C-alpha positions as CSV (number, residue, x, y, z in Angstrom):
1,M,25.1,-15.1,9.0
2,R,23.6,-18.3,10.1
3,L,20.5,-19.7,10.3
4,K,19.4,-22.5,12.9
5,V,16.2,-24.0,13.1
6,R,15.6,-26.1,15.9
7,E,12.8,-28.9,16.5
8,V,10.4,-27.0,14.1
9,T,6.9,-28.2,15.0
10,F,3.0,-26.7,13.0
11,S,-0.3,-27.8,12.5
12,Y,-2.8,-27.0,10.3
13,G,-5.3,-27.9,12.8
14,S,-5.1,-31.6,13.3
15,F,-2.9,-32.2,10.4
16,P,0.9,-32.1,11.1
17,A,2.9,-30.2,8.6
18,L,5.9,-30.1,10.5
19,R,7.6,-32.4,12.5
20,G,10.7,-31.7,14.9
21,V,12.7,-30.0,11.7
22,C,16.1,-29.4,12.6
23,F,18.9,-28.1,10.0
24,E,21.0,-24.9,9.7
25,V,22.6,-22.7,7.0
26,G,25.8,-20.6,6.7
27,E,26.4,-17.8,5.1
28,G,26.7,-18.1,1.2
29,E,25.1,-22.0,1.4
30,V,22.6,-22.4,-1.1
31,V,19.6,-25.3,0.4
32,S,17.1,-27.0,-1.4
33,L,14.0,-27.8,0.2
34,V,12.9,-31.3,-1.4
35,G,10.0,-33.5,-1.6
36,P,6.4,-34.7,-3.0
37,N,3.7,-31.9,-2.5
38,G,1.9,-31.6,1.0
39,S,5.6,-32.3,2.6
40,G,6.2,-29.0,4.6
41,K,8.3,-27.0,2.3
42,T,6.2,-23.8,1.7
43,T,5.0,-24.0,5.1
44,L,9.1,-24.5,6.3
45,L,9.6,-21.4,4.4
46,K,6.5,-19.4,5.8
47,C,7.5,-20.7,9.6
48,I,11.2,-19.4,8.7
49,N,9.8,-15.7,7.8
50,K,7.1,-15.6,10.8
51,I,4.5,-15.8,8.4
52,L,3.0,-18.6,10.3
53,T,4.1,-19.4,13.8
54,P,5.2,-22.6,15.1
55,K,3.3,-24.7,17.5
56,K,6.8,-26.2,19.0
57,G,10.7,-25.3,18.7
58,A,12.1,-22.0,17.5
59,I,14.1,-20.6,14.5
60,F,17.7,-18.6,15.4
61,L,19.3,-15.8,13.3
62,N,23.0,-15.2,14.3
63,G,22.3,-16.9,17.7
64,G,18.9,-14.8,18.2
65,D,15.3,-16.1,18.3
66,I,12.8,-14.2,15.9
67,R,10.2,-14.7,18.5
68,G,11.9,-11.5,19.5
69,F,11.9,-9.9,15.9
70,D,9.2,-7.8,14.8
71,L,8.5,-7.8,11.4
72,R,9.9,-5.3,10.1
73,R,12.8,-5.7,12.0
74,L,12.9,-9.5,10.1
75,A,12.5,-7.9,7.0
76,R,15.5,-6.2,6.9
77,F,17.1,-9.5,7.6
78,I,14.9,-12.2,5.6
79,G,14.0,-11.5,1.9
80,Y,11.2,-14.1,0.9
81,V,10.1,-14.8,-2.9
82,P,6.8,-16.5,-3.0
83,Q,5.6,-18.8,-5.3
84,S,3.1,-16.7,-7.3
85,T,3.1,-12.6,-7.4
86,S,0.5,-10.5,-8.7
87,H,-0.3,-6.8,-7.9
88,P,-3.8,-5.2,-8.1
89,F,-2.8,-2.3,-9.2
90,P,-0.4,-1.3,-12.1
91,L,2.9,-0.9,-10.3
92,T,5.7,-0.8,-12.5
93,V,8.9,-2.4,-12.2
94,F,10.2,0.0,-10.7
95,D,8.0,0.4,-7.9
96,V,7.6,-3.1,-7.4
97,I,10.9,-3.0,-7.0
98,L,10.9,0.0,-4.4
99,L,8.6,-1.9,-2.2
100,G,11.6,-3.6,-1.1
101,R,12.7,-1.0,0.8
102,K,9.3,-0.6,2.5
103,P,11.3,-2.1,6.3
104,Y,13.3,1.4,6.1
105,I,10.9,3.4,4.9
106,N,8.2,5.2,7.4
107,W,6.1,7.8,5.0
108,R,8.8,9.3,2.9
109,V,10.7,7.4,0.2
110,E,14.5,8.6,0.4
111,E,16.9,9.3,-2.8
112,R,19.0,6.6,-0.9
113,D,16.4,4.7,-1.2
114,K,16.0,5.0,-5.1
115,D,19.5,4.5,-5.8
116,I,19.4,1.5,-4.1
117,V,17.1,0.3,-6.5
118,A,18.5,1.6,-9.7
119,E,20.8,-0.2,-8.5
120,V,19.5,-3.3,-8.1
121,I,17.8,-2.6,-11.7
122,L,21.4,-2.2,-13.3
123,S,22.8,-5.6,-11.9
124,F,19.6,-7.9,-12.8
125,G,19.7,-5.8,-16.2
126,L,16.0,-4.6,-15.8
127,E,16.8,-1.3,-17.2
128,E,14.4,-2.0,-20.3
129,L,12.2,-3.0,-18.3
130,A,11.9,-0.3,-15.6
131,S,8.9,1.3,-16.7
132,R,7.0,-1.5,-17.9
133,E,3.5,-2.6,-15.8
134,F,4.5,-5.7,-13.7
135,N,1.7,-7.5,-14.6
136,E,2.7,-7.1,-17.9
137,L,5.6,-9.4,-18.1
138,S,6.6,-12.6,-18.7
139,G,7.1,-15.3,-16.0
140,G,10.6,-15.2,-16.7
141,E,10.5,-11.7,-16.4
142,K,7.8,-11.5,-13.0
143,Q,10.4,-13.7,-11.1
144,K,13.8,-11.5,-11.5
145,V,12.0,-8.6,-10.9
146,L,10.6,-10.6,-7.7
147,L,13.9,-11.5,-7.0
148,A,15.5,-7.5,-7.7
149,R,12.8,-6.3,-5.1
150,A,14.2,-9.6,-2.5
151,L,17.3,-8.0,-2.8
152,A,16.9,-4.2,-2.6
153,Q,15.5,-5.2,1.4
154,A,19.4,-5.9,1.7
155,P,19.2,-8.9,3.4
156,E,21.4,-12.1,4.7
157,V,19.0,-14.8,4.4
158,L,16.8,-15.4,1.3
159,L,13.6,-17.5,1.1
160,L,12.3,-18.6,-2.4
161,D,9.3,-20.8,-2.8
162,E,9.5,-22.5,-6.2
163,P,11.4,-19.7,-8.2
164,T,11.3,-22.0,-11.3
165,S,7.8,-23.0,-11.6
166,N,6.1,-22.1,-14.9
167,L,9.9,-20.3,-16.6
168,D,10.7,-22.7,-19.7
169,L,14.6,-24.4,-19.5
170,K,16.2,-20.7,-21.1
171,H,14.7,-18.6,-17.3
172,Q,14.8,-21.7,-15.2
173,L,18.8,-21.7,-16.2
174,E,19.0,-17.6,-16.2
175,V,17.3,-17.5,-12.7
176,M,18.7,-20.6,-11.3
177,E,22.3,-18.9,-12.1
178,L,21.6,-15.7,-10.6
179,I,20.5,-17.2,-7.2
180,R,24.2,-19.0,-7.1
181,S,25.6,-15.8,-7.6
182,L,23.7,-14.3,-4.9
183,A,24.9,-16.2,-2.5
184,R,28.4,-16.7,-4.0
185,E,29.3,-13.1,-4.3
186,R,27.2,-11.5,-1.2
187,G,27.5,-14.0,1.1
188,I,23.6,-14.5,1.3
189,V,21.7,-17.9,3.1
190,V,20.0,-18.9,0.5
191,I,16.9,-22.0,1.1
192,M,14.8,-22.5,-1.5
193,A,11.7,-24.9,-1.7
194,I,12.1,-26.5,-5.3
195,H,10.2,-29.7,-7.4
196,D,13.1,-30.1,-9.7
197,L,15.7,-32.4,-8.1
198,N,18.0,-32.2,-11.3
199,L,18.4,-28.6,-11.0
200,A,18.2,-28.7,-7.2
201,S,21.1,-30.9,-7.6
202,R,22.9,-29.1,-9.8
203,F,22.9,-25.5,-8.2
204,S,22.6,-26.5,-4.2
205,D,25.3,-26.8,-1.4
206,R,22.9,-29.3,0.3
207,L,19.2,-30.9,-0.2
208,I,17.1,-31.7,2.5
209,F,14.8,-34.3,2.0
210,L,11.3,-33.5,3.5
211,R,8.3,-36.6,3.9
212,E,5.1,-35.8,5.8
213,G,6.5,-32.8,7.8
214,K,10.0,-34.8,8.9
215,V,13.3,-34.5,7.5
216,F,14.0,-38.0,5.6
217,A,17.7,-36.9,4.5
218,A,20.2,-34.3,4.4
219,G,23.5,-33.7,3.1
220,S,24.9,-33.4,-0.7
221,P,23.5,-33.4,-3.5
222,E,25.6,-37.1,-3.9
223,E,24.5,-38.1,-0.6
224,V,20.6,-37.4,-0.5
225,L,20.0,-38.4,-4.4
226,T,20.2,-41.8,-4.3
227,P,17.8,-44.5,-6.1
228,E,16.8,-45.8,-2.7
229,N,15.7,-42.1,-1.5
230,I,13.9,-41.6,-4.4
231,K,11.9,-44.5,-4.5
232,E,11.1,-44.1,-0.5
233,V,10.1,-40.9,-0.5
234,Y,7.9,-40.3,-4.1
235,G,7.4,-43.9,-4.4
236,V,9.4,-44.2,-8.2
237,R,12.3,-45.9,-9.5
238,A,14.9,-43.9,-11.0
239,L,18.6,-44.0,-12.7
240,V,20.8,-42.0,-10.7
241,M,24.0,-41.0,-12.7
242,N,27.1,-39.0,-12.4
243,H,27.2,-36.3,-15.1
244,T,30.5,-36.1,-16.4
245,E,30.6,-32.2,-17.1
246,L,28.5,-30.7,-14.2
247,K,30.0,-33.3,-11.3
248,K,27.0,-33.8,-10.0
249,P,24.1,-36.7,-9.7
250,Y,21.9,-36.5,-12.6
251,L,18.2,-38.3,-11.9
252,V,16.6,-40.1,-14.9
253,P,12.9,-41.6,-13.8
254,L,12.2,-44.6,-14.6
255,A,8.8,-45.6,-13.1
256,S,5.9,-45.9,-10.3
257,T,6.6,-48.3,-8.0
């Protein structure tokens, strides 16, 4: 699977949210979209998932323009985990994950669909939560369930919007380790919007720095996370060190400029 974003431009009314964004992601890669609030990260994810339609440009999956995909077909390729989700009805964890099979189901749930959900529950270690109501879970538990729901779609591309927001330190690590293992073991393309630059550095193959809807910088964490880029994009003076154990850049904010 290869995903290509070509000159994607989008506006909310007269406000330009994305301006000529281009990049490619290959099988098994984890790519993080980073940048300040309002830089276009969530908008870009929604364009890739056809929640929003770009004003210009195109997005390709294995060479096919997604404008030719209906939403049901697209959902068989792309799984999307939004920043926050709640369910107005008392759905169990099993039922929430079963919703991931919707692209393959008409009106009748087959045994195969139930088996896939059961396999996902086991692989995510959610057995003890399967019968509990989703809205009763902690933030970390909900995030794992939403990832499980996306995986039940059998996607080749996984889009994540702030997957670690409102999670404690332990759950942040658990979720990020799970995301990376999905990419490595299943060859899934992962694109996530994330604010935590140190988590992005540790768990990503590449970073794409967005500023005012444009790609400001793109490359490996070592190439992108420089004091100069941090100052230019965030207006923050920062110390960037190479973590001796992780072999990744580690950022310490010093002061706003």
